[in-house]
C-alpha positions in Angstrom: -74.6 162.2 -89.7 -75.5 163.5 -86.3 -74.4 162.1 -83.1 -78.5 161.8 -81.9 -78.8 160.0 -85.0 -76.0 157.1 -84.5 -76.7 156.5 -81.2 -79.9 155.9 -82.5 -77.7 153.2 -85.3 -75.7 151.6 -81.6 -78.9 151.3 -79.9 -81.1 149.4 -82.8 -78.0 147.5 -84.2 -77.2 146.2 -79.6 -81.6 145.5 -79.2 -81.7 143.2 -82.9 -77.9 141.5 -81.2 -79.8 141.3 -77.8 -83.3 139.3 -80.3 -80.8 137.5 -81.6 -79.2 135.9 -78.3 -82.6 135.1 -76.4 -83.9 134.2 -80.2 -80.8 131.5 -79.0 -81.0 131.0 -75.9 -84.8 129.9 -75.7 -84.4 127.4 -78.5 -85.7 128.9 -81.3 -84.5 127.7 -84.6 -81.7 129.8 -86.2 -81.2 127.7 -89.2 -80.2 124.0 -91.0 -76.3 125.0 -90.5 -76.4 124.9 -87.1 -76.7 120.7 -87.5 -74.9 120.4 -90.4 -72.6 117.9 -89.2 -74.7 116.3 -85.9 -75.9 112.7 -86.6 -78.9 111.1 -84.5 -78.0 107.0 -84.9 -79.5 104.2 -83.3 -82.4 105.2 -82.0 -84.8 103.0 -80.2 -87.5 103.1 -76.6 -88.2 100.4 -74.5 -92.0 100.2 -74.6 -94.1 100.8 -71.3 -96.9 101.3 -69.4 -99.1 104.5 -70.0 -98.6 106.8 -67.2 -95.4 105.1 -67.2 -91.9 106.1 -69.0 -90.0 104.2 -71.5 -86.5 104.1 -71.8 -84.9 105.7 -74.6 -81.3 105.8 -75.9 -79.4 107.1 -79.0 -76.2 107.4 -80.3 -75.1 111.2 -81.5 -72.1 112.4 -83.3 -70.5 115.5 -83.1 -67.9 115.9 -86.7 -69.5 119.3 -87.1 -67.6 122.6 -87.0 -68.8 123.2 -83.4 -70.1 122.1 -79.7 -73.7 121.4 -79.6 -75.6 121.5 -76.0 -78.9 118.9 -75.8 -81.8 120.5 -73.4 -84.2 118.2 -73.7 -86.1 115.3 -75.3 -89.6 115.0 -75.6 -92.6 113.0 -77.5 -96.2 112.5 -78.8 -96.2 110.0 -76.7 -95.7 111.0 -72.8 -95.9 114.6 -71.0 -91.9 115.4 -70.8 -88.9 113.7 -71.1 -85.7 113.6 -69.0 -81.6 113.4 -69.2 -80.0 112.7 -65.7 -76.3 111.0 -65.3 -76.8 107.2 -63.9 -73.5 107.0 -61.3 -73.0 104.5 -58.4 -75.6 106.4 -55.9 -78.8 106.0 -58.6 -80.1 109.5 -60.5 -79.6 112.8 -60.9 -81.8 115.2 -63.5 -79.4 117.4 -66.0 -80.7 121.2 -65.9 -79.0 122.9 -68.0 -78.3 120.9 -71.4 -76.0 118.4 -72.1 -73.4 119.5 -74.2 -71.5 117.1 -77.1 -68.8 118.3 -77.9 -66.8 119.0 -81.6 -65.9 115.2 -83.1 -67.2 113.5 -79.7 -69.8 110.4 -79.8 -72.0 110.2 -76.9 -74.2 106.7 -77.2 -76.8 106.6 -74.2 -76.9 102.9 -74.6 -73.8 102.8 -72.9 -72.5 105.8 -71.2 -73.3 106.9 -67.5 -76.3 109.8 -69.7 -79.6 108.6 -69.9 -83.2 109.3 -71.2 -86.7 108.6 -71.1 -89.4 109.9 -71.8 -91.5 110.4 -68.7 -95.8 110.4 -67.7 -96.9 107.6 -71.3 -100.1 108.7 -72.6 -101.0 105.7 -73.5 -99.0 102.3 -73.7 -96.1 101.4 -75.7 -96.0 98.1 -77.3 -93.0 97.1 -79.4 -93.1 98.1 -83.1 -94.8 101.3 -82.6 -94.3 104.5 -84.1 -93.5 107.5 -82.1 -91.9 110.7 -83.2 -89.4 112.0 -80.5 -88.1 114.7 -80.5 -84.0 116.1 -79.3 -84.1 120.0 -78.5 -81.1 121.6 -78.5 -79.7 125.3 -77.7 -79.9 126.1 -81.8 -83.3 124.0 -81.7 -85.2 120.9 -82.3 -84.7 117.7 -84.4 -88.2 115.2 -84.7 -87.2 111.6 -85.5 -89.7 109.3 -86.3 -88.2 105.8 -84.2 -90.2 102.5 -83.5 -90.2 100.2 -79.9 -87.9 98.2 -79.1 -89.3 95.3 -75.8 -88.0 95.7 -73.1 
């Protein structure tokens, strides 16, 4: 094989690797294998008024073979979503994602981490259903859940 062909092959392989990394960084789905061993349980959203926020609670168990990174949340019932830290001085947004380590369980209902749907499209009443999406670096998980009273 000539040097020109081998350089072209190396460049193509390098470009393919770069594209794969970019796709992963952009949160595009890669495969279902990314979520083997990751479970989402006890999902519920509290009621809220149109234009206001609604609290989201869930438990993530990561019994997979690697760490996963929760980048954010969204819903068909809101304009956006937010992950945040709760502390004695108030709250601050989580900008770069939340790592959930291998063999870790995170319960938002009893943690210093919180989640909320922002700017609700319509009022949410107890018993209503909505689709909640958890956005990870490797893709997203959509969950049909119900609204609970405050």
